PyMOL CGO cylinders between C-alpha atoms (Angstrom):
from pymol import cmd
from pymol.cgo import CYLINDER

trace = [
    CYLINDER, 1.53, 163.57, -79.82, 1.69, 167.36, -78.23, 0.3, 1, 1, 1, 1, 1, 1,
    CYLINDER, 1.69, 167.36, -78.23, -1.24, 169.60, -79.86, 0.3, 1, 1, 1, 1, 1, 1,
    CYLINDER, -1.24, 169.60, -79.86, -0.36, 172.73, -78.39, 0.3, 1, 1, 1, 1, 1, 1,
    CYLINDER, -0.36, 172.73, -78.39, -2.92, 175.90, -79.15, 0.3, 1, 1, 1, 1, 1, 1,
    CYLINDER, -2.92, 175.90, -79.15, -4.69, 173.53, -81.84, 0.3, 1, 1, 1, 1, 1, 1,
    CYLINDER, -4.69, 173.53, -81.84, -8.25, 172.15, -81.14, 0.3, 1, 1, 1, 1, 1, 1,
    CYLINDER, -8.25, 172.15, -81.14, -9.71, 175.05, -80.50, 0.3, 1, 1, 1, 1, 1, 1,
    CYLINDER, -9.71, 175.05, -80.50, -8.59, 176.40, -84.27, 0.3, 1, 1, 1, 1, 1, 1,
    CYLINDER, -8.59, 176.40, -84.27, -8.15, 173.29, -86.61, 0.3, 1, 1, 1, 1, 1, 1,
    CYLINDER, -8.15, 173.29, -86.61, -10.17, 173.75, -89.61, 0.3, 1, 1, 1, 1, 1, 1,
    CYLINDER, -10.17, 173.75, -89.61, -12.36, 170.69, -89.08, 0.3, 1, 1, 1, 1, 1, 1,
    CYLINDER, -12.36, 170.69, -89.08, -15.26, 169.50, -86.62, 0.3, 1, 1, 1, 1, 1, 1,
    CYLINDER, -15.26, 169.50, -86.62, -13.62, 168.67, -83.50, 0.3, 1, 1, 1, 1, 1, 1,
    CYLINDER, -13.62, 168.67, -83.50, -14.71, 164.89, -83.55, 0.3, 1, 1, 1, 1, 1, 1,
    CYLINDER, -14.71, 164.89, -83.55, -13.68, 164.54, -86.48, 0.3, 1, 1, 1, 1, 1, 1,
    CYLINDER, -13.68, 164.54, -86.48, -9.66, 166.03, -86.02, 0.3, 1, 1, 1, 1, 1, 1,
    CYLINDER, -9.66, 166.03, -86.02, -10.03, 163.13, -82.83, 0.3, 1, 1, 1, 1, 1, 1,
    CYLINDER, -10.03, 163.13, -82.83, -10.77, 160.48, -85.11, 0.3, 1, 1, 1, 1, 1, 1,
    CYLINDER, -10.77, 160.48, -85.11, -7.65, 161.68, -87.17, 0.3, 1, 1, 1, 1, 1, 1,
    CYLINDER, -7.65, 161.68, -87.17, -6.00, 162.02, -84.09, 0.3, 1, 1, 1, 1, 1, 1,
    CYLINDER, -6.00, 162.02, -84.09, -7.22, 158.36, -83.26, 0.3, 1, 1, 1, 1, 1, 1,
    CYLINDER, -7.22, 158.36, -83.26, -5.14, 157.26, -86.75, 0.3, 1, 1, 1, 1, 1, 1,
    CYLINDER, -5.14, 157.26, -86.75, -2.28, 159.05, -86.48, 0.3, 1, 1, 1, 1, 1, 1,
    CYLINDER, -2.28, 159.05, -86.48, -1.11, 157.62, -82.66, 0.3, 1, 1, 1, 1, 1, 1,
    CYLINDER, -1.11, 157.62, -82.66, -0.27, 153.62, -82.05, 0.3, 1, 1, 1, 1, 1, 1,
    CYLINDER, -0.27, 153.62, -82.05, -2.21, 151.98, -79.03, 0.3, 1, 1, 1, 1, 1, 1,
    CYLINDER, -2.21, 151.98, -79.03, -0.57, 153.19, -75.88, 0.3, 1, 1, 1, 1, 1, 1,
    CYLINDER, -0.57, 153.19, -75.88, 0.38, 156.64, -77.80, 0.3, 1, 1, 1, 1, 1, 1,
    CYLINDER, 0.38, 156.64, -77.80, 0.59, 159.70, -75.47, 0.3, 1, 1, 1, 1, 1, 1,
    CYLINDER, 0.59, 159.70, -75.47, -1.52, 162.66, -76.51, 0.3, 1, 1, 1, 1, 1, 1,
    CYLINDER, -1.52, 162.66, -76.51, -0.73, 165.96, -74.75, 0.3, 1, 1, 1, 1, 1, 1,
    CYLINDER, -0.73, 165.96, -74.75, -2.91, 169.13, -74.83, 0.3, 1, 1, 1, 1, 1, 1,
    CYLINDER, -2.91, 169.13, -74.83, -3.33, 172.83, -74.26, 0.3, 1, 1, 1, 1, 1, 1,
    CYLINDER, -3.33, 172.83, -74.26, -4.36, 175.22, -75.34, 0.3, 1, 1, 1, 1, 1, 1,
    CYLINDER, -4.36, 175.22, -75.34, -7.96, 177.53, -75.38, 0.3, 1, 1, 1, 1, 1, 1,
    CYLINDER, -7.96, 177.53, -75.38, -11.42, 176.29, -76.09, 0.3, 1, 1, 1, 1, 1, 1,
    CYLINDER, -11.42, 176.29, -76.09, -12.66, 178.95, -77.95, 0.3, 1, 1, 1, 1, 1, 1,
    CYLINDER, -12.66, 178.95, -77.95, -13.51, 176.73, -81.25, 0.3, 1, 1, 1, 1, 1, 1,
    CYLINDER, -13.51, 176.73, -81.25, -12.72, 178.79, -84.76, 0.3, 1, 1, 1, 1, 1, 1,
    CYLINDER, -12.72, 178.79, -84.76, -16.76, 178.69, -86.13, 0.3, 1, 1, 1, 1, 1, 1,
    CYLINDER, -16.76, 178.69, -86.13, -19.47, 180.52, -86.59, 0.3, 1, 1, 1, 1, 1, 1,
    CYLINDER, -19.47, 180.52, -86.59, -21.93, 178.15, -84.94, 0.3, 1, 1, 1, 1, 1, 1,
    CYLINDER, -21.93, 178.15, -84.94, -22.07, 177.82, -81.17, 0.3, 1, 1, 1, 1, 1, 1,
    CYLINDER, -22.07, 177.82, -81.17, -23.61, 174.31, -81.23, 0.3, 1, 1, 1, 1, 1, 1,
    CYLINDER, -23.61, 174.31, -81.23, -20.00, 173.58, -82.60, 0.3, 1, 1, 1, 1, 1, 1,
    CYLINDER, -20.00, 173.58, -82.60, -18.42, 174.78, -79.56, 0.3, 1, 1, 1, 1, 1, 1,
    CYLINDER, -18.42, 174.78, -79.56, -17.87, 172.46, -76.47, 0.3, 1, 1, 1, 1, 1, 1,
    CYLINDER, -17.87, 172.46, -76.47, -17.06, 173.02, -72.39, 0.3, 1, 1, 1, 1, 1, 1,
    CYLINDER, -17.06, 173.02, -72.39, -14.48, 171.01, -71.07, 0.3, 1, 1, 1, 1, 1, 1,
    CYLINDER, -14.48, 171.01, -71.07, -16.64, 168.38, -70.05, 0.3, 1, 1, 1, 1, 1, 1,
    CYLINDER, -16.64, 168.38, -70.05, -17.88, 167.82, -73.55, 0.3, 1, 1, 1, 1, 1, 1,
    CYLINDER, -17.88, 167.82, -73.55, -14.14, 167.70, -74.49, 0.3, 1, 1, 1, 1, 1, 1,
    CYLINDER, -14.14, 167.70, -74.49, -13.14, 165.49, -72.07, 0.3, 1, 1, 1, 1, 1, 1,
    CYLINDER, -13.14, 165.49, -72.07, -16.65, 163.00, -73.08, 0.3, 1, 1, 1, 1, 1, 1,
    CYLINDER, -16.65, 163.00, -73.08, -15.51, 163.25, -76.92, 0.3, 1, 1, 1, 1, 1, 1,
    CYLINDER, -15.51, 163.25, -76.92, -11.65, 161.94, -76.65, 0.3, 1, 1, 1, 1, 1, 1,
    CYLINDER, -11.65, 161.94, -76.65, -12.87, 159.51, -74.41, 0.3, 1, 1, 1, 1, 1, 1,
    CYLINDER, -12.87, 159.51, -74.41, -14.90, 157.62, -76.61, 0.3, 1, 1, 1, 1, 1, 1,
    CYLINDER, -14.90, 157.62, -76.61, -12.75, 158.88, -79.50, 0.3, 1, 1, 1, 1, 1, 1,
    CYLINDER, -12.75, 158.88, -79.50, -10.63, 155.83, -77.92, 0.3, 1, 1, 1, 1, 1, 1,
    CYLINDER, -10.63, 155.83, -77.92, -8.66, 157.47, -75.48, 0.3, 1, 1, 1, 1, 1, 1,
    CYLINDER, -8.66, 157.47, -75.48, -8.00, 157.12, -71.70, 0.3, 1, 1, 1, 1, 1, 1,
    CYLINDER, -8.00, 157.12, -71.70, -7.65, 161.61, -70.50, 0.3, 1, 1, 1, 1, 1, 1,
    CYLINDER, -7.65, 161.61, -70.50, -5.48, 160.86, -67.15, 0.3, 1, 1, 1, 1, 1, 1,
    CYLINDER, -5.48, 160.86, -67.15, -5.02, 164.23, -65.69, 0.3, 1, 1, 1, 1, 1, 1,
    CYLINDER, -5.02, 164.23, -65.69, -6.04, 167.56, -67.13, 0.3, 1, 1, 1, 1, 1, 1,
    CYLINDER, -6.04, 167.56, -67.13, -6.07, 170.93, -65.32, 0.3, 1, 1, 1, 1, 1, 1,
    CYLINDER, -6.07, 170.93, -65.32, -7.80, 174.45, -66.53, 0.3, 1, 1, 1, 1, 1, 1,
    CYLINDER, -7.80, 174.45, -66.53, -6.17, 177.77, -65.76, 0.3, 1, 1, 1, 1, 1, 1,
    CYLINDER, -6.17, 177.77, -65.76, -5.65, 181.40, -66.81, 0.3, 1, 1, 1, 1, 1, 1,
    CYLINDER, -5.65, 181.40, -66.81, -2.12, 182.54, -68.35, 0.3, 1, 1, 1, 1, 1, 1,
    CYLINDER, -2.12, 182.54, -68.35, -0.75, 185.33, -69.40, 0.3, 1, 1, 1, 1, 1, 1,
    CYLINDER, -0.75, 185.33, -69.40, -1.08, 185.84, -73.15, 0.3, 1, 1, 1, 1, 1, 1,
    CYLINDER, -1.08, 185.84, -73.15, 0.50, 188.34, -75.59, 0.3, 1, 1, 1, 1, 1, 1,
    CYLINDER, 0.50, 188.34, -75.59, 2.53, 190.42, -72.74, 0.3, 1, 1, 1, 1, 1, 1,
    CYLINDER, 2.53, 190.42, -72.74, 4.96, 192.62, -73.98, 0.3, 1, 1, 1, 1, 1, 1,
    CYLINDER, 4.96, 192.62, -73.98, 6.81, 194.99, -71.05, 0.3, 1, 1, 1, 1, 1, 1,
    CYLINDER, 6.81, 194.99, -71.05, 6.68, 197.84, -74.15, 0.3, 1, 1, 1, 1, 1, 1,
    CYLINDER, 6.68, 197.84, -74.15, 2.65, 197.26, -75.05, 0.3, 1, 1, 1, 1, 1, 1,
    CYLINDER, 2.65, 197.26, -75.05, -0.18, 198.77, -73.16, 0.3, 1, 1, 1, 1, 1, 1,
    CYLINDER, -0.18, 198.77, -73.16, -1.96, 195.49, -74.47, 0.3, 1, 1, 1, 1, 1, 1,
    CYLINDER, -1.96, 195.49, -74.47, -2.15, 192.40, -72.61, 0.3, 1, 1, 1, 1, 1, 1,
    CYLINDER, -2.15, 192.40, -72.61, -4.75, 189.61, -72.19, 0.3, 1, 1, 1, 1, 1, 1,
    CYLINDER, -4.75, 189.61, -72.19, -5.35, 186.50, -69.82, 0.3, 1, 1, 1, 1, 1, 1,
    CYLINDER, -5.35, 186.50, -69.82, -5.63, 183.90, -71.91, 0.3, 1, 1, 1, 1, 1, 1,
    CYLINDER, -5.63, 183.90, -71.91, -8.48, 180.48, -70.04, 0.3, 1, 1, 1, 1, 1, 1,
    CYLINDER, -8.48, 180.48, -70.04, -6.24, 177.28, -70.98, 0.3, 1, 1, 1, 1, 1, 1,
    CYLINDER, -6.24, 177.28, -70.98, -7.11, 173.69, -71.09, 0.3, 1, 1, 1, 1, 1, 1,
    CYLINDER, -7.11, 173.69, -71.09, -4.34, 171.21, -70.62, 0.3, 1, 1, 1, 1, 1, 1,
    CYLINDER, -4.34, 171.21, -70.62, -4.97, 166.84, -70.29, 0.3, 1, 1, 1, 1, 1, 1,
    CYLINDER, -4.97, 166.84, -70.29, -3.01, 164.16, -71.09, 0.3, 1, 1, 1, 1, 1, 1,
    CYLINDER, -3.01, 164.16, -71.09, -4.71, 160.73, -72.92, 0.3, 1, 1, 1, 1, 1, 1,
    CYLINDER, -4.71, 160.73, -72.92, -3.30, 157.92, -73.71, 0.3, 1, 1, 1, 1, 1, 1,
    CYLINDER, -3.30, 157.92, -73.71, -5.06, 155.54, -76.53, 0.3, 1, 1, 1, 1, 1, 1,
    CYLINDER, -5.06, 155.54, -76.53, -6.35, 152.84, -75.45, 0.3, 1, 1, 1, 1, 1, 1,
    CYLINDER, -6.35, 152.84, -75.45, -8.07, 151.09, -78.81, 0.3, 1, 1, 1, 1, 1, 1,
    CYLINDER, -8.07, 151.09, -78.81, -9.05, 152.22, -82.38, 0.3, 1, 1, 1, 1, 1, 1,
    CYLINDER, -9.05, 152.22, -82.38, -12.20, 153.80, -83.88, 0.3, 1, 1, 1, 1, 1, 1,
    CYLINDER, -12.20, 153.80, -83.88, -13.63, 152.20, -87.02, 0.3, 1, 1, 1, 1, 1, 1,
    CYLINDER, -13.63, 152.20, -87.02, -14.97, 154.73, -89.32, 0.3, 1, 1, 1, 1, 1, 1,
    CYLINDER, -14.97, 154.73, -89.32, -18.64, 154.98, -88.81, 0.3, 1, 1, 1, 1, 1, 1,
    CYLINDER, -18.64, 154.98, -88.81, -20.64, 157.59, -89.60, 0.3, 1, 1, 1, 1, 1, 1,
    CYLINDER, -20.64, 157.59, -89.60, -19.58, 159.90, -87.09, 0.3, 1, 1, 1, 1, 1, 1,
    CYLINDER, -19.58, 159.90, -87.09, -16.78, 159.82, -88.28, 0.3, 1, 1, 1, 1, 1, 1,
    CYLINDER, -16.78, 159.82, -88.28, -17.69, 161.33, -91.61, 0.3, 1, 1, 1, 1, 1, 1,
    CYLINDER, -17.69, 161.33, -91.61, -17.30, 164.38, -92.71, 0.3, 1, 1, 1, 1, 1, 1,
    CYLINDER, -17.30, 164.38, -92.71, -20.43, 167.41, -93.52, 0.3, 1, 1, 1, 1, 1, 1,
    CYLINDER, -20.43, 167.41, -93.52, -19.87, 166.74, -97.02, 0.3, 1, 1, 1, 1, 1, 1,
    CYLINDER, -19.87, 166.74, -97.02, -19.28, 162.71, -97.19, 0.3, 1, 1, 1, 1, 1, 1,
    CYLINDER, -19.28, 162.71, -97.19, -23.34, 162.29, -95.83, 0.3, 1, 1, 1, 1, 1, 1,
    CYLINDER, -23.34, 162.29, -95.83, -26.44, 162.17, -97.12, 0.3, 1, 1, 1, 1, 1, 1,
    CYLINDER, -26.44, 162.17, -97.12, -30.65, 163.16, -96.53, 0.3, 1, 1, 1, 1, 1, 1,
    CYLINDER, -30.65, 163.16, -96.53, -33.42, 162.41, -97.09, 0.3, 1, 1, 1, 1, 1, 1,
    CYLINDER, -33.42, 162.41, -97.09, -34.72, 165.72, -97.76, 0.3, 1, 1, 1, 1, 1, 1,
    CYLINDER, -34.72, 165.72, -97.76, -31.93, 165.63, -100.37, 0.3, 1, 1, 1, 1, 1, 1,
    CYLINDER, -31.93, 165.63, -100.37, -33.37, 162.92, -102.24, 0.3, 1, 1, 1, 1, 1, 1,
    CYLINDER, -33.37, 162.92, -102.24, -36.79, 163.44, -101.64, 0.3, 1, 1, 1, 1, 1, 1,
    CYLINDER, -36.79, 163.44, -101.64, -37.99, 167.83, -102.05, 0.3, 1, 1, 1, 1, 1, 1,
    CYLINDER, -37.99, 167.83, -102.05, -41.60, 166.92, -100.61, 0.3, 1, 1, 1, 1, 1, 1,
    CYLINDER, -41.60, 166.92, -100.61, -41.26, 165.28, -97.15, 0.3, 1, 1, 1, 1, 1, 1,
    CYLINDER, -41.26, 165.28, -97.15, -40.71, 166.62, -94.42, 0.3, 1, 1, 1, 1, 1, 1,
    CYLINDER, -40.71, 166.62, -94.42, -37.48, 168.42, -92.89, 0.3, 1, 1, 1, 1, 1, 1,
    CYLINDER, -37.48, 168.42, -92.89, -37.67, 167.61, -89.50, 0.3, 1, 1, 1, 1, 1, 1,
    CYLINDER, -37.67, 167.61, -89.50, -35.21, 168.51, -87.18, 0.3, 1, 1, 1, 1, 1, 1,
    CYLINDER, -35.21, 168.51, -87.18, -34.56, 169.44, -83.41, 0.3, 1, 1, 1, 1, 1, 1,
    CYLINDER, -34.56, 169.44, -83.41, -33.48, 172.82, -83.93, 0.3, 1, 1, 1, 1, 1, 1,
    CYLINDER, -33.48, 172.82, -83.93, -35.11, 174.09, -80.07, 0.3, 1, 1, 1, 1, 1, 1,
    CYLINDER, -35.11, 174.09, -80.07, -32.53, 171.90, -78.59, 0.3, 1, 1, 1, 1, 1, 1,
    CYLINDER, -32.53, 171.90, -78.59, -29.26, 173.44, -81.14, 0.3, 1, 1, 1, 1, 1, 1,
    CYLINDER, -29.26, 173.44, -81.14, -28.66, 175.95, -79.08, 0.3, 1, 1, 1, 1, 1, 1,
    CYLINDER, -28.66, 175.95, -79.08, -27.71, 177.86, -81.99, 0.3, 1, 1, 1, 1, 1, 1,
    CYLINDER, -27.71, 177.86, -81.99, -27.67, 181.16, -79.46, 0.3, 1, 1, 1, 1, 1, 1,
    CYLINDER, -27.67, 181.16, -79.46, -25.84, 184.04, -81.25, 0.3, 1, 1, 1, 1, 1, 1,
    CYLINDER, -25.84, 184.04, -81.25, -26.22, 182.34, -84.97, 0.3, 1, 1, 1, 1, 1, 1,
    CYLINDER, -26.22, 182.34, -84.97, -26.69, 184.44, -88.01, 0.3, 1, 1, 1, 1, 1, 1,
    CYLINDER, -26.69, 184.44, -88.01, -29.89, 185.68, -88.29, 0.3, 1, 1, 1, 1, 1, 1,
    CYLINDER, -29.89, 185.68, -88.29, -31.26, 184.36, -91.75, 0.3, 1, 1, 1, 1, 1, 1,
    CYLINDER, -31.26, 184.36, -91.75, -30.22, 181.25, -90.41, 0.3, 1, 1, 1, 1, 1, 1,
    CYLINDER, -30.22, 181.25, -90.41, -31.91, 181.74, -87.53, 0.3, 1, 1, 1, 1, 1, 1,
    CYLINDER, -31.91, 181.74, -87.53, -34.93, 182.97, -89.48, 0.3, 1, 1, 1, 1, 1, 1,
    CYLINDER, -34.93, 182.97, -89.48, -34.51, 179.82, -91.93, 0.3, 1, 1, 1, 1, 1, 1,
    CYLINDER, -34.51, 179.82, -91.93, -34.60, 177.45, -88.86, 0.3, 1, 1, 1, 1, 1, 1,
    CYLINDER, -34.60, 177.45, -88.86, -37.48, 178.61, -87.15, 0.3, 1, 1, 1, 1, 1, 1,
    CYLINDER, -37.48, 178.61, -87.15, -39.54, 177.25, -89.95, 0.3, 1, 1, 1, 1, 1, 1,
    CYLINDER, -39.54, 177.25, -89.95, -38.72, 173.96, -89.63, 0.3, 1, 1, 1, 1, 1, 1,
    CYLINDER, -38.72, 173.96, -89.63, -41.56, 172.54, -87.85, 0.3, 1, 1, 1, 1, 1, 1,
    CYLINDER, -41.56, 172.54, -87.85, -41.34, 168.86, -88.88, 0.3, 1, 1, 1, 1, 1, 1,
    CYLINDER, -41.34, 168.86, -88.88, -43.85, 169.39, -91.17, 0.3, 1, 1, 1, 1, 1, 1,
    CYLINDER, -43.85, 169.39, -91.17, -42.72, 171.60, -93.66, 0.3, 1, 1, 1, 1, 1, 1,
    CYLINDER, -42.72, 171.60, -93.66, -40.99, 170.34, -96.83, 0.3, 1, 1, 1, 1, 1, 1,
    CYLINDER, -40.99, 170.34, -96.83, -38.04, 171.92, -98.53, 0.3, 1, 1, 1, 1, 1, 1,
    CYLINDER, -38.04, 171.92, -98.53, -40.17, 173.16, -101.05, 0.3, 1, 1, 1, 1, 1, 1,
    CYLINDER, -40.17, 173.16, -101.05, -42.97, 174.74, -98.22, 0.3, 1, 1, 1, 1, 1, 1,
    CYLINDER, -42.97, 174.74, -98.22, -39.43, 176.04, -97.02, 0.3, 1, 1, 1, 1, 1, 1,
    CYLINDER, -39.43, 176.04, -97.02, -37.98, 176.93, -99.75, 0.3, 1, 1, 1, 1, 1, 1,
    CYLINDER, -37.98, 176.93, -99.75, -40.64, 179.08, -101.18, 0.3, 1, 1, 1, 1, 1, 1,
    CYLINDER, -40.64, 179.08, -101.18, -41.37, 180.94, -97.74, 0.3, 1, 1, 1, 1, 1, 1,
    CYLINDER, -41.37, 180.94, -97.74, -37.86, 181.84, -98.49, 0.3, 1, 1, 1, 1, 1, 1,
    CYLINDER, -37.86, 181.84, -98.49, -38.57, 183.62, -101.83, 0.3, 1, 1, 1, 1, 1, 1,
    CYLINDER, -38.57, 183.62, -101.83, -41.69, 185.36, -100.43, 0.3, 1, 1, 1, 1, 1, 1,
    CYLINDER, -41.69, 185.36, -100.43, -39.90, 186.80, -97.59, 0.3, 1, 1, 1, 1, 1, 1,
    CYLINDER, -39.90, 186.80, -97.59, -36.94, 187.69, -98.84, 0.3, 1, 1, 1, 1, 1, 1,
    CYLINDER, -36.94, 187.69, -98.84, -37.13, 188.00, -102.69, 0.3, 1, 1, 1, 1, 1, 1,
    CYLINDER, -37.13, 188.00, -102.69, -34.38, 185.74, -103.71, 0.3, 1, 1, 1, 1, 1, 1,
    CYLINDER, -34.38, 185.74, -103.71, -34.75, 183.48, -106.86, 0.3, 1, 1, 1, 1, 1, 1,
    CYLINDER, -34.75, 183.48, -106.86, -35.79, 180.11, -106.34, 0.3, 1, 1, 1, 1, 1, 1,
    CYLINDER, -35.79, 180.11, -106.34, -32.52, 178.83, -107.66, 0.3, 1, 1, 1, 1, 1, 1,
    CYLINDER, -32.52, 178.83, -107.66, -30.59, 180.50, -104.66, 0.3, 1, 1, 1, 1, 1, 1,
    CYLINDER, -30.59, 180.50, -104.66, -33.08, 179.98, -102.14, 0.3, 1, 1, 1, 1, 1, 1,
    CYLINDER, -33.08, 179.98, -102.14, -32.91, 176.73, -102.77, 0.3, 1, 1, 1, 1, 1, 1,
    CYLINDER, -32.91, 176.73, -102.77, -28.89, 177.07, -102.01, 0.3, 1, 1, 1, 1, 1, 1,
    CYLINDER, -28.89, 177.07, -102.01, -29.00, 178.64, -99.23, 0.3, 1, 1, 1, 1, 1, 1,
    CYLINDER, -29.00, 178.64, -99.23, -31.35, 175.89, -97.80, 0.3, 1, 1, 1, 1, 1, 1,
    CYLINDER, -31.35, 175.89, -97.80, -29.62, 173.11, -98.50, 0.3, 1, 1, 1, 1, 1, 1,
    CYLINDER, -29.62, 173.11, -98.50, -26.57, 174.59, -96.57, 0.3, 1, 1, 1, 1, 1, 1,
    CYLINDER, -26.57, 174.59, -96.57, -28.39, 175.80, -93.85, 0.3, 1, 1, 1, 1, 1, 1,
    CYLINDER, -28.39, 175.80, -93.85, -29.88, 172.13, -93.59, 0.3, 1, 1, 1, 1, 1, 1,
    CYLINDER, -29.88, 172.13, -93.59, -26.74, 170.54, -93.86, 0.3, 1, 1, 1, 1, 1, 1,
    CYLINDER, -26.74, 170.54, -93.86, -25.30, 171.78, -90.97, 0.3, 1, 1, 1, 1, 1, 1,
    CYLINDER, -25.30, 171.78, -90.97, -27.81, 171.51, -88.76, 0.3, 1, 1, 1, 1, 1, 1,
    CYLINDER, -27.81, 171.51, -88.76, -28.25, 167.85, -89.39, 0.3, 1, 1, 1, 1, 1, 1,
    CYLINDER, -28.25, 167.85, -89.39, -24.55, 167.41, -89.09, 0.3, 1, 1, 1, 1, 1, 1,
    CYLINDER, -24.55, 167.41, -89.09, -24.27, 168.62, -86.21, 0.3, 1, 1, 1, 1, 1, 1,
    CYLINDER, -24.27, 168.62, -86.21, -26.95, 166.88, -85.19, 0.3, 1, 1, 1, 1, 1, 1,
    CYLINDER, -26.95, 166.88, -85.19, -25.47, 163.75, -86.39, 0.3, 1, 1, 1, 1, 1, 1,
    CYLINDER, -25.47, 163.75, -86.39, -22.04, 164.56, -85.56, 0.3, 1, 1, 1, 1, 1, 1,
    CYLINDER, -22.04, 164.56, -85.56, -23.67, 165.09, -80.90, 0.3, 1, 1, 1, 1, 1, 1,
    CYLINDER, -23.67, 165.09, -80.90, -26.69, 162.91, -80.65, 0.3, 1, 1, 1, 1, 1, 1,
    CYLINDER, -26.69, 162.91, -80.65, -25.82, 163.96, -77.26, 0.3, 1, 1, 1, 1, 1, 1,
    CYLINDER, -25.82, 163.96, -77.26, -27.28, 167.38, -77.82, 0.3, 1, 1, 1, 1, 1, 1,
    CYLINDER, -27.28, 167.38, -77.82, -29.90, 167.33, -79.92, 0.3, 1, 1, 1, 1, 1, 1,
]
cmd.load_cgo(trace, "trace")
């Protein structure tokens, strides 16, 4: 299987994509990837450098045989004044084992979290270690309210008081922000 200019734009988390790819290839099947690693998505914690890509690929039942990283011309047309260089990561891998379906292979929608069932228990996330640099300001503001002591309702009340949002709207936004953070932490335990 060849995936040219695909892994950074596919509309799913990278490790979920790897699980799907593992299911598509037979044991011993070859995979060649070529393209940039400018991962699509607003949350920087979901972006991966080359070494983490290789690590995740190998944890997903593949043996990476060869790899290269180079800067190549992209969208260069002599008749146009605009062009750019693109850094690409190329690797070949062989599927060495099937990976079972597990919590780490679930989509965010399939996961459940304790604070969803009980809005009065403390929400605990290792937010400071998620490296949410450059994330949306509101998300960052909300995540700073997660201190391991405040419950969902406590954080929701702070959002309502500070932003003047209706309680239901604040609850919806908080649920989405916390779910995204929880999914990233569960999918990337080595990053949290």
